[in-house]
N, C-alpha and C positions, 0 to 999 in steps of 0.2 A: 649761896649756891655756887659750886665751882664752875669755872668758865669752861668752855669747850676746848680751848687750847690746853688747859691743865689736864683735862680728861684724856685728850689725845696724847699728850706727853706721857701720862701715867700708863696708858694702854701700850704705847710704843716701848716704854721702859720694861713693862711686864713681859711683852713679847720678846724683846731682846734678851732679858734675863733668863726666860724659859728656854730660848733657843741656845744660849751659851751653856746653861746647865744640861740641856739635852745632849749637846755635842760632847761635853766633858764626860758625861755618863756613858755615852756611846763609846768614846775612846777608851775609857777605863774597862768597859766590858770586853771590847775587842782585845785589849792587851791581856786581860785575864784568860780569855779563851785561847789565844795564841800560846800563852805560857803553858796552859794545860795540855794543849796539843803537842807542844815541843817536849813536855815531860813524858807523854805517852810514847812519842817516837824514841826518846832516849831509853825508856824501859824496854821497848821492843828490840832495840839494838843491843842492850845488855843481855836480854834473853837469848837472842840469836848468837852472840858471842859465847855465851855459856854452853849452848847446844853444840856449837862448833868445836869447842874445847872437849866436850864429852865425846863427840864423834871422832876427833883426832885420837883421843886416848883409846877408844875402842878399836880404831884401826891399827894403832901401834901394838895393842895387845893381841889382835888377830895375827899380825905379821910375826910377832914373837912366838906365838903358839905354832904357827905354820912352820917356822924355822926349827923349833924344838922337835915337832913331829917328823919333819923331813929328815933331820939329823938322826933321830931314833930309827927311822925306817931304813936309812942307808947304812947304819952302824952294824946291822946284822949281816953276816955273810950269806950268800945265796947257796942253799944246800942243793936244790934241784932247780934248774933254770925255769922249768915249766910250772913249778909249784911255789906257793908261799909258805914260809915257816909258820909254825903254830902261833908264835908270839905276834907275828904280823897279822895273822887272821884275827886273833883276839883284839888287837889294837883297832883294826878296821871295824870289827863288830862293836867295839866300844864307842865308835864315832856315831853310830846310828841314833 
């Protein structure tokens, strides 16, 4: 029959081994979760940058269109100061 010291040593060895294994497993799990979280953050940053690029492109297109329409509106001579020319009225109606 095994002695009490041998059983105590075996019990301590099992507890230490399970504690070390638990700590290593916990550390690996934390690392995995942090990596997944960091990847999610990087994905969100990439989506935000893409949305910002689309917004800037739309803003540039709007500014270009405003410039073209403004140039077209001022290109026509004023026939009567109190009235708009027919082409100006048609352009304004087309904006609706």
